[in-house]
C-alpha positions as CSV (number, residue, x, y, z in Angstrom):
1,M,14.4,164.5,93.1
2,N,12.9,165.1,96.5
3,A,13.2,167.7,99.2
4,R,15.5,165.6,101.3
5,E,18.0,165.4,98.5
6,L,18.2,169.2,98.4
7,E,18.6,169.8,102.1
8,F,21.8,170.9,103.6
9,T,22.8,172.1,107.0
10,E,24.6,175.4,107.7
11,P,28.1,173.9,108.0
12,E,27.6,172.3,104.6
13,R,26.5,175.6,103.2
14,Y,29.8,177.1,104.2
15,E,31.6,174.3,102.3
16,L,29.4,174.7,99.3
17,Y,30.5,178.3,98.9
18,E,34.0,177.1,98.4
19,G,33.3,174.5,95.8
20,P,35.8,173.3,93.1
21,Y,36.7,175.7,90.3
22,Y,36.7,174.3,86.7
23,H,37.9,175.5,83.3
24,F,35.3,175.5,80.6
25,E,36.5,175.0,77.0
26,I,34.9,176.8,74.1
27,T,36.2,177.0,70.6
28,R,37.5,180.3,69.3
29,R,34.9,180.2,66.5
30,D,32.0,180.0,69.0
31,F,33.5,182.6,71.2
32,V,34.0,185.1,68.4
33,Q,30.4,184.6,67.2
34,V,29.3,186.0,70.6
35,L,32.0,188.7,71.2
36,G,33.0,189.7,67.7
37,A,36.5,190.0,66.1
38,G,39.4,190.7,68.4
39,I,41.8,188.9,70.7
40,L,41.2,186.7,73.8
41,L,43.7,187.3,76.6
42,S,44.3,184.5,79.1
43,I,46.7,186.3,81.5
44,A,48.8,184.0,83.6
45,L,49.2,185.2,87.2
46,P,50.1,183.3,90.3
47,G,47.6,183.0,93.2
48,A,44.4,183.7,91.3
49,F,41.7,181.3,90.3
50,A,42.5,177.6,90.9
51,Q,41.0,175.8,87.9
52,R,41.6,172.4,86.4
53,S,43.4,171.6,83.2
54,R,42.9,168.5,81.1
55,A,45.8,166.9,83.1
56,D,43.9,167.7,86.2
57,R,46.6,170.0,87.4
58,P,45.9,173.5,88.8
59,V,46.1,176.3,86.3
60,R,46.2,179.9,87.6
61,L,44.2,182.5,85.7
62,A,43.6,186.1,86.7
63,Q,40.8,186.7,84.4
64,R,39.8,186.2,80.8
65,L,39.5,189.3,78.6
66,H,38.4,189.8,75.0
67,I,39.5,193.0,73.3
68,G,37.4,193.8,70.3
69,A,38.7,195.3,67.0
70,D,36.9,198.5,68.0
71,G,38.6,198.7,71.4
72,T,35.6,197.4,73.3
73,I,36.8,195.2,76.2
74,T,34.7,192.3,77.4
75,V,35.4,190.7,80.8
76,L,34.1,187.3,81.7
77,T,33.0,186.0,85.1
78,S,30.8,183.4,86.6
79,K,29.3,185.9,89.1
80,V,25.6,186.7,88.8
81,E,23.7,190.0,88.9
82,V,20.7,189.6,91.1
83,G,20.0,193.2,91.8
84,Q,22.9,193.7,94.2
85,G,25.0,195.8,91.7
86,S,27.8,193.3,91.0
87,R,27.8,194.1,87.3
88,T,28.4,197.7,88.0
89,Q,31.0,197.1,90.7
90,L,33.0,194.7,88.5
91,T,32.8,197.1,85.6
92,Q,34.2,199.8,87.8
93,A,37.1,197.5,88.8
94,A,37.9,196.6,85.2
95,A,37.7,200.2,84.0
96,E,39.9,201.4,86.9
97,E,42.8,199.1,86.0
98,L,42.4,199.2,82.2
99,R,42.2,203.1,82.3
100,V,39.2,203.2,80.0
101,P,35.7,204.8,80.4
102,I,33.0,202.7,82.0
103,E,31.2,202.7,78.6
104,R,34.0,200.7,77.0
105,I,33.6,197.7,79.3
106,R,31.2,194.9,78.8
107,F,30.7,191.9,81.0
108,V,29.6,188.4,80.1
109,M,28.4,186.9,83.4
110,A,27.4,183.4,84.4
111,D,27.5,181.5,81.1
112,T,29.2,178.2,82.0
113,A,30.3,177.6,78.4
114,M,32.2,180.9,78.1
115,V,33.4,182.1,81.5
116,P,35.9,180.8,84.1
117,D,34.3,179.5,87.2
118,D,35.3,181.9,89.8
119,G,32.6,180.8,92.2
120,G,28.9,181.4,92.7
121,T,27.3,184.6,94.0
122,A,27.1,183.9,97.7
123,G,28.8,184.6,101.0
124,S,29.6,188.3,100.1
125,R,32.6,186.9,98.2
126,T,32.4,189.1,95.0
127,T,34.1,192.1,96.7
128,P,37.0,190.4,98.5
129,S,37.7,187.7,96.0
130,T,36.4,188.4,92.5
131,V,37.1,192.2,92.4
132,P,40.8,191.7,93.2
133,A,41.2,189.0,90.7
134,I,39.6,191.0,87.9
135,R,41.7,194.0,88.9
136,K,44.9,192.0,88.7
137,G,43.9,190.6,85.3
138,C,43.0,194.0,83.9
139,A,46.1,195.6,85.3
140,A,48.1,192.9,83.6
141,A,46.3,193.7,80.3
142,R,47.2,197.3,80.8
143,Q,50.8,196.4,81.3
144,L,50.7,194.2,78.2
145,L,49.4,197.2,76.2
146,I,52.3,199.3,77.5
147,D,55.0,196.7,76.8
148,T,53.7,196.0,73.3
149,A,53.7,199.7,72.5
150,A,57.2,200.1,73.9
151,T,58.5,197.3,71.7
152,A,56.6,198.6,68.6
153,F,58.0,202.1,69.0
154,E,61.3,201.2,70.6
155,V,60.8,203.3,73.8
156,D,61.2,202.7,77.5
157,A,58.1,201.1,78.9
158,K,58.7,202.8,82.3
159,A,58.1,206.1,80.6
160,L,54.6,205.1,79.4
161,S,51.1,205.2,80.9
162,V,47.6,204.6,79.7
163,R,44.8,207.2,79.6
164,D,41.3,206.6,78.1
165,G,42.6,203.3,76.6
166,V,45.5,205.0,74.8
167,V,49.2,204.8,75.6
168,E,50.7,208.2,76.5
169,G,54.4,209.1,76.2
170,L,55.1,207.7,72.8
171,G,55.9,211.0,71.3
172,A,54.2,213.5,69.0
173,G,51.9,211.9,66.4
174,R,52.3,208.4,67.8
175,K,49.3,206.5,69.1
176,F,48.7,203.0,70.4
177,S,45.4,201.8,71.9
178,Y,43.7,198.5,72.9
179,A,42.2,198.4,69.4
180,D,45.8,198.4,68.0
181,L,46.7,195.6,70.5
182,A,43.8,193.6,69.0
183,S,45.2,193.9,65.4
184,E,46.8,191.0,63.5
185,K,50.0,193.1,63.4
186,H,50.7,192.5,67.0
187,A,49.4,188.9,67.3
188,K,52.9,187.5,67.8
189,A,53.8,190.0,70.5
190,L,50.8,188.7,72.5
191,E,52.2,185.2,72.6
192,R,54.7,186.0,75.3
193,D,53.8,185.7,79.0
194,V,53.0,188.7,81.1
195,A,55.4,189.3,83.9
196,P,54.0,188.2,87.3
197,G,53.6,190.5,90.3
198,V,51.6,193.2,88.4
199,A,50.5,195.9,90.8
200,V,46.9,197.3,91.0
201,T,46.0,200.9,91.6
202,E,46.3,202.1,95.2
203,V,43.1,203.4,96.8
204,A,44.5,206.9,97.0
205,H,44.8,207.0,93.2
206,W,41.4,205.5,92.4
207,R,39.5,207.5,89.7
208,V,36.6,205.1,88.9
209,L,36.5,202.9,92.0
210,G,35.4,204.8,95.1
211,T,32.9,206.9,93.1
212,P,29.1,206.6,92.8
213,V,28.9,205.2,89.3
214,P,25.3,204.8,88.2
215,R,24.0,201.2,87.8
216,V,25.1,199.7,84.5
217,A,22.1,198.9,82.1
218,A,19.7,200.7,84.5
219,A,17.8,202.1,81.5
220,D,17.0,198.6,80.3
221,I,15.6,197.7,83.7
222,V,13.5,200.8,84.0
223,T,12.1,200.6,80.5
224,G,11.5,196.9,80.5
225,A,14.0,196.2,77.8
226,H,16.0,193.8,80.0
227,R,15.0,190.1,79.7
228,Y,15.0,188.2,83.0
229,P,15.0,184.4,83.1
230,S,11.2,184.4,83.1
231,D,11.3,186.4,79.9
232,I,13.4,184.0,77.8
233,R,11.8,182.9,74.6
234,R,13.0,180.2,72.2
235,P,11.7,179.1,68.8
236,G,8.9,176.6,69.1
237,M,9.0,176.9,72.9
238,L,6.4,175.1,75.1
239,Y,5.2,176.0,78.6
240,G,5.5,173.5,81.4
241,R,3.6,172.9,84.6
242,V,4.5,170.4,87.4
243,L,2.1,168.5,89.6
244,R,3.1,169.3,93.2
245,R,2.6,167.0,96.2
246,P,-0.4,167.9,98.3
247,S,1.7,168.0,101.5
248,Y,5.3,167.6,102.6
249,G,6.4,164.0,102.6
250,A,3.5,162.8,100.4
251,E,4.4,160.0,98.0
252,L,2.6,159.4,94.7
253,E,1.0,155.9,94.6
254,E,-1.1,156.1,91.5
255,I,-2.0,158.5,88.7
256,D,-3.6,158.2,85.3
257,L,-2.2,160.5,82.5
258,T,-4.7,159.3,79.9
259,A,-6.9,162.4,80.1
260,A,-4.0,164.8,80.0
261,K,-2.4,163.1,77.0
262,A,-5.7,163.2,75.2
263,L,-5.6,166.9,75.1
264,Q,-4.2,168.4,71.9
265,N,-0.4,168.9,71.6
266,V,0.2,168.1,75.3
267,T,3.3,166.2,76.5
268,A,2.7,164.4,79.9
269,V,5.6,162.8,81.8
270,R,5.8,160.7,84.9
271,D,9.2,159.9,86.3
272,G,9.0,158.6,89.8
273,D,7.3,161.3,91.9
274,F,7.8,163.8,89.2
275,V,4.8,164.5,87.0
276,G,4.9,167.3,84.5
277,F,3.1,168.6,81.5
278,A,4.2,170.8,78.5
279,A,1.9,172.5,76.0
280,A,1.8,175.4,73.6
281,T,0.4,177.7,76.3
282,S,0.6,177.8,80.1
283,F,-3.2,177.6,80.2
284,E,-3.2,174.3,78.3
285,A,-0.4,172.9,80.5
286,E,-2.4,173.8,83.6
287,E,-5.5,172.2,82.1
288,A,-3.5,169.0,81.5
289,R,-2.1,169.1,85.0
290,D,-5.5,169.6,86.6
291,A,-7.0,166.7,84.6
292,A,-4.3,164.3,85.8
293,A,-4.5,165.6,89.4
294,K,-8.0,164.3,89.7
295,T,-6.7,160.8,89.3
296,A,-3.7,161.1,91.6
297,K,-3.6,159.1,94.8
298,W,-1.1,160.1,97.5
299,K,0.3,158.5,100.6
300,T,0.7,161.4,103.1
301,A,3.0,161.5,106.1
302,P,2.7,163.0,109.6
303,H,4.2,166.4,109.9
304,P,4.6,168.8,112.8
305,S,2.9,172.2,112.7
306,S,4.5,175.7,113.2
307,E,2.8,175.8,116.6
308,E,5.0,172.8,117.6
309,L,8.1,174.0,115.8
310,Y,10.5,175.1,118.7
311,A,9.7,172.1,120.9
312,H,10.2,169.9,117.8
313,L,13.7,171.4,117.1
314,R,14.9,171.0,120.6
315,A,13.6,167.5,120.8
316,H,15.1,166.5,117.5
317,A,18.6,167.8,117.9
318,S,21.1,165.6,116.1
319,S,22.9,162.9,118.1
320,Q,26.1,163.8,116.3
321,R,28.7,165.8,118.2
322,P,27.8,169.5,118.0
323,R,30.2,172.2,116.8
324,R,31.6,173.6,120.0
325,D,34.1,176.3,120.8
326,A,35.2,177.2,124.3
327,R,37.6,179.7,125.8
328,G,38.7,180.0,129.4
329,T,36.7,178.2,132.1
330,P,33.1,179.3,131.6
331,E,31.6,176.7,134.0
332,E,33.8,178.0,136.9
333,A,33.2,181.7,135.9
334,F,29.4,181.2,136.0
335,K,29.7,179.7,139.5
336,G,31.6,182.6,140.9
337,A,29.7,185.4,139.2
338,A,27.8,188.2,141.1
339,R,24.8,188.0,138.7
340,T,23.8,185.3,136.1
341,L,21.0,185.5,133.5
342,R,19.7,182.8,131.1
343,E,17.1,183.2,128.3
344,T,15.8,181.5,125.2
345,Y,15.1,183.1,121.8
346,N,13.0,181.6,119.0
347,I,13.5,182.3,115.3
348,A,10.8,181.4,112.7
349,Y,11.2,180.1,109.2
350,I,10.8,182.8,106.6
351,Q,11.0,182.8,102.8
352,H,13.3,184.8,100.5
353,A,10.4,186.2,98.6
354,P,12.3,187.4,95.5
355,M,10.4,189.6,93.0
356,E,11.0,186.9,90.3
357,P,10.1,183.3,91.4
358,R,12.2,180.5,90.0
359,A,12.2,180.2,86.2
360,A,14.0,178.2,83.6
361,V,14.0,177.5,79.9
362,A,15.6,174.2,78.7
363,E,16.6,173.2,75.2
364,W,18.1,170.0,73.9
365,S,20.1,169.9,70.7
366,D,22.2,167.0,69.4
367,G,22.4,165.4,72.8
368,K,23.5,168.7,74.5
369,L,21.4,170.6,77.0
370,T,21.3,174.4,77.4
371,V,19.3,175.9,80.3
372,W,18.6,179.6,80.9
373,T,17.7,180.1,84.5
374,G,17.9,182.4,87.5
375,T,20.4,181.0,90.0
376,Q,23.2,182.3,92.2
377,Q,25.3,179.1,91.5
378,P,25.6,178.4,87.8
379,S,28.3,175.8,88.2
380,R,26.3,174.0,90.9
381,V,23.2,173.9,88.7
382,M,25.2,172.6,85.8
383,D,26.6,169.8,88.1
384,E,23.0,169.0,89.2
385,L,21.9,168.7,85.5
386,Q,24.9,166.5,84.7
387,R,24.1,164.1,87.5
388,T,20.4,164.0,86.8
389,F,20.7,163.3,83.1
390,R,24.0,161.5,83.2
391,L,25.7,164.0,80.9
392,S,29.4,164.9,80.5
393,R,30.5,168.5,81.4
394,D,30.7,169.5,77.8
395,Q,27.1,168.5,77.2
396,V,25.6,171.0,79.6
397,R,25.5,174.8,79.4
398,V,23.8,177.0,82.0
399,I,23.2,180.7,81.1
400,V,22.0,183.1,83.8
401,P,20.6,186.4,82.7
402,D,20.6,189.2,85.3
403,T,18.0,187.8,87.7
404,G,15.1,189.4,89.7
405,G,16.4,188.8,93.2
406,G,18.0,185.9,95.1
407,F,18.9,186.8,98.8
408,G,20.6,183.4,99.1
409,G,17.5,181.6,98.0
410,K,18.5,180.6,94.4
411,H,21.4,178.2,95.0
412,S,19.6,175.0,93.9
413,G,18.5,173.9,90.4
414,E,15.2,172.2,90.8
415,V,13.4,174.4,88.2
416,A,16.2,173.8,85.7
417,V,15.8,170.1,86.2
418,E,12.0,170.3,85.7
419,A,12.3,172.3,82.5
420,A,15.0,170.0,81.2
421,R,13.0,166.8,81.9
422,L,10.0,168.2,80.1
423,A,12.0,169.5,77.2
424,Q,13.6,166.0,76.9
425,A,10.2,164.4,76.6
426,A,8.6,167.1,74.4
427,K,11.7,167.4,72.1
428,K,11.2,171.1,72.1
429,P,12.3,174.0,74.3
430,V,10.2,174.2,77.5
431,S,9.8,177.1,79.9
432,V,8.9,176.4,83.5
433,R,8.0,179.3,85.8
434,W,7.2,178.7,89.4
435,S,4.1,180.4,90.8
436,R,4.3,182.5,93.9
437,E,2.7,179.6,95.8
438,D,5.3,177.2,94.4
439,E,8.1,179.5,95.6
440,F,6.6,179.9,99.0
441,T,6.1,176.2,99.4
442,W,8.8,174.3,97.6
443,A,11.8,176.7,97.7
444,Y,14.0,176.3,100.7
445,F,13.5,178.6,103.8
446,R,15.7,180.6,106.1
447,P,16.2,178.0,108.9
448,A,14.2,178.4,112.1
449,G,16.1,178.1,115.4
450,V,16.0,178.0,119.1
451,I,18.9,179.8,120.9
452,D,19.8,179.6,124.5
453,V,22.0,182.4,125.9
454,A,23.5,182.8,129.3
455,G,25.7,185.6,130.7
456,A,27.4,186.3,134.0
457,L,28.5,189.7,135.5
458,D,31.0,190.5,138.2
459,D,30.2,193.0,141.0
460,K,31.3,195.9,138.7
461,G,28.9,194.9,135.9
462,M,31.5,193.5,133.6
463,L,31.0,190.3,131.6
464,V,32.9,187.4,133.0
465,A,31.2,184.4,131.3
466,W,29.1,183.8,128.2
467,E,27.3,180.8,126.7
468,H,25.5,180.7,123.4
469,V,23.8,177.5,122.1
470,N,22.1,177.5,118.7
471,F,19.6,174.8,117.7
472,N,19.3,174.4,113.9
473,S,19.5,178.0,112.5
474,G,23.3,177.9,112.2
475,P,26.7,178.9,113.5
476,S,27.5,182.1,111.5
477,A,28.3,185.0,113.8
478,I,27.7,182.8,116.8
479,A,30.9,184.0,118.7
480,T,30.4,187.0,120.8
481,P,32.4,190.1,119.6
482,Y,32.6,191.3,123.2
483,A,35.6,190.9,125.5
484,V,34.8,188.0,127.8
485,A,37.5,185.7,129.0
486,N,35.3,182.7,129.6
487,S,32.9,181.7,126.8
488,V,31.4,178.7,125.1
489,T,29.4,178.4,121.9
490,E,27.6,175.4,120.4
491,F,25.7,174.7,117.2
492,K,23.4,171.7,117.2
493,S,21.8,170.6,113.9
494,C,18.3,169.3,114.1
495,D,15.9,167.0,112.2
496,Q,13.8,170.0,111.0
497,P,10.3,169.9,109.5
498,L,11.0,172.2,106.5
499,R,13.7,172.3,103.9
500,S,16.1,175.2,104.7
501,G,19.1,176.7,103.1
502,S,21.1,179.9,102.7
503,Y,19.5,183.3,103.4
504,R,21.0,186.8,103.4
505,A,23.6,186.7,106.2
506,L,22.8,183.1,107.0
507,A,22.2,182.5,110.7
508,S,23.8,185.9,111.6
509,T,20.4,187.4,111.9
510,A,19.3,184.8,114.4
511,N,22.5,184.8,116.5
512,A,22.8,188.6,116.5
513,F,19.1,189.0,117.5
514,A,19.6,186.6,120.5
515,R,23.0,188.1,121.5
516,E,22.1,191.8,121.2
517,S,18.7,191.3,122.9
518,F,20.4,189.5,125.7
519,M,23.1,192.2,126.0
520,D,20.3,194.7,126.7
521,E,18.9,192.4,129.4
522,L,22.4,192.3,130.9
523,A,22.7,196.1,130.7
524,A,19.4,196.4,132.5
525,A,20.6,194.0,135.2
526,A,23.7,196.1,135.6
527,D,21.6,199.3,135.6
528,V,23.7,200.8,132.8
529,D,22.8,202.6,129.5
530,P,22.8,199.9,126.8
531,L,25.3,201.9,124.7
532,E,27.7,202.4,127.6
533,F,27.4,198.8,128.7
534,R,28.4,197.6,125.2
535,L,31.3,200.0,125.0
536,R,32.7,198.8,128.3
537,Q,32.8,195.3,126.9
538,L,34.3,196.1,123.5
539,N,37.9,195.9,122.6
540,N,37.2,195.7,118.8
541,E,37.9,199.2,117.6
542,R,36.1,198.7,114.2
543,L,32.9,197.6,116.0
544,R,33.3,200.4,118.5
545,G,33.7,202.8,115.6
546,V,30.3,202.0,114.0
547,L,28.6,201.8,117.3
548,V,29.7,205.3,118.2
549,A,29.0,206.6,114.7
550,A,25.4,205.3,114.7
551,A,24.7,206.5,118.3
552,E,26.1,210.0,117.6
553,K,24.1,210.4,114.3
554,F,21.0,209.1,116.1
555,G,21.4,211.3,119.1
556,W,21.4,208.4,121.5
557,K,22.6,210.1,124.7
558,S,20.0,212.8,124.8
559,A,17.2,210.4,123.6
560,W,18.1,207.8,126.2
561,K,17.7,210.3,129.0
562,K,14.2,210.9,127.9
563,N,13.4,207.2,127.8
564,S,14.7,205.9,131.1
565,S,11.2,204.7,132.1
566,A,8.1,203.4,130.3
567,Q,7.2,205.9,127.5
568,K,5.1,206.0,124.4
569,V,8.3,206.3,122.4
570,G,11.2,203.8,122.9
571,I,14.7,203.6,121.5
572,G,17.0,200.6,121.1
573,L,20.3,199.7,119.5
574,A,22.4,196.7,118.4
575,C,25.7,196.0,116.8
576,G,27.6,193.1,115.2
577,T,30.2,191.8,112.8
578,E,30.2,189.2,110.1
579,K,32.2,188.4,107.0
580,G,34.7,191.1,107.9
581,S,32.3,194.0,108.0
582,Y,30.8,195.9,111.0
583,V,27.4,197.3,111.6
584,A,25.5,199.2,114.4
585,C,21.8,200.1,114.3
586,C,19.6,202.4,116.4
587,A,15.8,202.4,116.1
588,R,13.0,204.5,117.5
589,I,9.5,203.1,117.9
590,K,6.1,204.6,118.9
591,V,3.5,202.7,120.9
592,N,-0.2,203.2,120.7
593,Q,-1.2,201.9,124.1
594,S,-4.9,202.1,123.6
595,A,-4.7,200.1,120.4
596,G,-2.0,197.8,121.6
597,T,0.2,198.4,118.5
598,F,3.6,199.9,117.7
599,K,5.3,201.2,114.6
600,V,8.9,202.0,113.7
601,L,9.5,205.7,113.4
602,D,13.2,205.9,112.3
603,V,16.3,203.9,112.0
604,C,20.0,205.0,111.9
605,E,22.6,202.5,110.8
606,A,26.4,202.8,110.5
607,F,28.3,200.4,108.4
608,E,32.0,199.8,107.7
609,C,33.4,197.3,105.1
610,G,36.9,198.7,104.5
611,A,37.5,200.9,101.4
612,I,34.2,201.8,99.8
613,Q,34.2,201.0,96.1
614,N,30.8,202.6,95.1
615,P,29.2,204.7,97.8
616,A,25.8,205.0,96.0
617,N,25.5,201.2,95.6
618,L,26.7,200.6,99.2
619,K,24.1,203.0,100.5
620,A,21.4,201.1,98.5
621,Q,22.7,197.8,99.9
622,V,22.5,199.0,103.5
623,E,19.0,200.4,103.0
624,G,17.9,197.3,101.3
625,C,19.2,195.2,104.2
626,I,17.3,197.4,106.7
627,I,14.0,197.1,104.8
628,Q,14.4,193.4,104.2
629,G,15.3,193.0,107.9
630,L,12.2,194.8,108.9
631,G,10.1,192.0,107.4
632,G,11.9,189.2,109.3
633,A,11.8,191.4,112.5
634,L,8.1,192.4,112.4
635,T,5.9,190.3,110.2
636,E,7.5,187.5,108.2
637,E,6.8,183.9,109.4
638,M,5.9,180.7,107.6
639,R,2.9,179.0,109.1
640,F,2.2,175.4,108.4
641,K,0.0,172.5,109.5
642,D,-0.5,168.9,108.3
643,G,2.4,169.3,105.9
644,K,0.8,172.3,104.2
645,I,2.0,175.9,104.1
646,L,-0.9,178.1,105.4
647,N,0.3,181.5,104.0
648,A,1.8,180.8,100.6
649,K,0.9,184.1,98.9
650,F,1.7,187.8,99.5
651,S,-1.8,188.5,100.7
652,Q,-1.1,186.2,103.6
653,Y,2.6,186.7,104.0
654,H,3.5,190.3,104.8
655,V,6.8,191.6,103.4
656,P,7.5,195.3,104.0
657,R,5.4,197.7,102.0
658,F,6.1,201.4,101.4
659,K,4.0,202.3,104.4
660,D,6.1,200.0,106.6
661,V,9.4,201.8,105.8
662,P,10.5,204.3,108.5
663,K,12.8,207.2,108.0
664,V,16.2,205.6,107.4
665,E,19.6,207.3,107.8
666,T,22.9,205.6,106.9
667,V,26.4,206.4,108.0
668,L,29.0,204.9,105.7
669,V,32.3,204.6,107.5
670,N,35.0,204.6,104.8
671,R,38.3,202.9,105.7
672,P,40.6,203.3,102.7
673,D,43.4,201.8,104.8
674,L,41.6,198.4,104.8
675,P,40.8,195.9,102.1
676,S,37.2,196.1,100.8
677,V,34.8,193.3,101.8
678,G,31.3,192.4,101.0
679,A,28.3,194.5,102.0
680,G,25.3,192.6,100.8
681,E,24.6,190.7,104.1
682,T,25.9,192.1,107.3
683,P,23.8,195.3,107.4
684,I,20.7,193.1,107.9
685,I,21.7,191.8,111.3
686,G,21.2,194.8,113.5
687,I,17.6,195.9,112.8
688,A,15.6,193.2,114.6
689,P,17.4,193.4,118.0
690,A,17.4,197.2,117.8
691,I,13.6,197.2,117.4
692,A,13.0,194.6,120.1
693,N,15.2,196.6,122.5
694,A,13.3,199.8,121.6
695,L,10.0,198.0,122.4
696,Y,11.3,197.1,125.8
697,N,12.4,200.7,126.4
698,A,8.9,201.9,125.7
699,T,6.9,199.2,127.4
700,Q,9.2,197.2,129.7
701,T,8.1,194.1,127.8
702,R,10.9,191.8,126.7
703,I,10.5,190.2,123.2
704,R,12.4,187.0,122.6
705,S,11.1,185.8,119.3
706,L,11.3,186.7,115.6
707,P,9.0,188.0,114.3
708,I,8.6,190.4,117.2
709,R,5.2,189.8,118.9
710,D,3.7,190.1,122.3
711,A,0.3,189.3,123.9
712,K,-0.2,193.0,124.6
713,Y,1.6,194.8,121.7
714,K,1.7,194.0,118.0
715,Y,3.2,195.7,115.0
716,S,0.8,197.8,112.9
């Protein structure tokens, strides 16, 4: 396994989100051992998950439910909880449709041997895809409860309803609950199909959804009772360490494992360029690795530095035909415009920096492999293990405990492969935990990019032409949301120096930064307030709605009047849309002219994602995006030279600390008339351009790079 094999460009990342769905078999005996006595419901509904049967024909399943003999209901999904609140949100969805309290719902998540594969946790798909599927399945289970009760008591099902898990309307002294449904007495009644077309609860009648339900299992997280992937222990488990290359592209020519193998109870493995060690303690494994490292001889390869990055990307654009979209006649419109501007924006590589680095425990038993790991893509990791070890699907099981952060950075399975290879050699379970330096060096990065933007105005200051060309960072949110009749966008993939992959909001952060920074430059050229300039160009009412909401809450109009010339305090704004949701952000910064520094004072962000399912969790998502976005805007940047990362630790790579967080206000725009969509990504895209525009407002200095930096002013 090498870095090149794990690379993928942005278009491929979009395709990977929509991978094939599979049906995983598990015997009833194994299932009951985990969930306890009760019944397993496979509710047939059209239009839900497309999975494969043994005949390789599509089978439609809404969701898989287990009703325990005590009435506890377990729902199964392949989605992963990585701190974003999906466990709570999905529990709310199930409780809403089943008409039971939150406490009666359990979720088994991301165990490939037990759950249907309804996709990985990526692309903000849980809300628009998985929540509706689970709601339909649970609504069907509720209807099954009603129909079974109606048959048992010979009453009209239309006169019945469910409250707190019990059927109402049966008459005095009569009771029928989910626990009764799970009894042997009604086993035959459950053999019939549930009628298709079951309706879910309308937003106006939500009682659980739409409310600020506290995070499920929060007490376990706070008290330390929860076990993350790095906390997994197995009987007889060893600890593994891997010998890393000294630089990118280096190839192992020679190594002597004699000294490592001479250490007591150490397993040493070389398999191509992979060299790993397993021992009873991590210290002993490191000792073995260090002993072998002294004998290693590597052939290094030339590698560009971060100082050469942007020239390298532009010079190494792919010869393949770029992704291009054009409307109108932009070339002609540029020629006839009253005013034309062209600028270039640069975006650095950054790391995801999750609290928990990659970790995995692998165990082999009777030729079968089980891996506990932190990943956002359990099925993809299972596929990777299958290919690597030439195993069939029923020989690999991937279990994902609730994981300590992902942000798009845990889609690949390299740590799972490493643990499995060492466990195979040692014939014992092996735990591999990446160090922070491993994570900063060998995990993939948010892609760097170079973006060329051009715009043309007529004599009334209206946009008449637009051009946006992205080198390398990706095409997400590349199209302008503004009303311009003549436009062209292009995405050009590049031969890049670092391995890159998905990151929160993908390339939307890069494209929004370039576009919204450039919109301010056009507003200045037209001599118009940046807010007013945007509103003149906007026909999208949802985007107008969040822009106006953020500006009003921030007090933009009065603040802008005070900042029409160079000041110590500056304000800026930005807006955008991606994945069906809408965001607008206003920021205020303060400049210390004598020190040549600036700091962010306050941020106001408005966000709209349709009907809000949990306002407390949504607020946390928006605030989390703003804080994470501050890092990419102000300080985060991977520096490298001679194939080595120069800042592979938190003491050298500055993510936001408490002292960096400004006053944050959020405006949640609820649209109960619209379907709910994801909120874990889009709120990040507005903060960087808003700050850059605020710095210009205060200093008349344009910033066209992320992180934001200037020869005269720097963040402090």
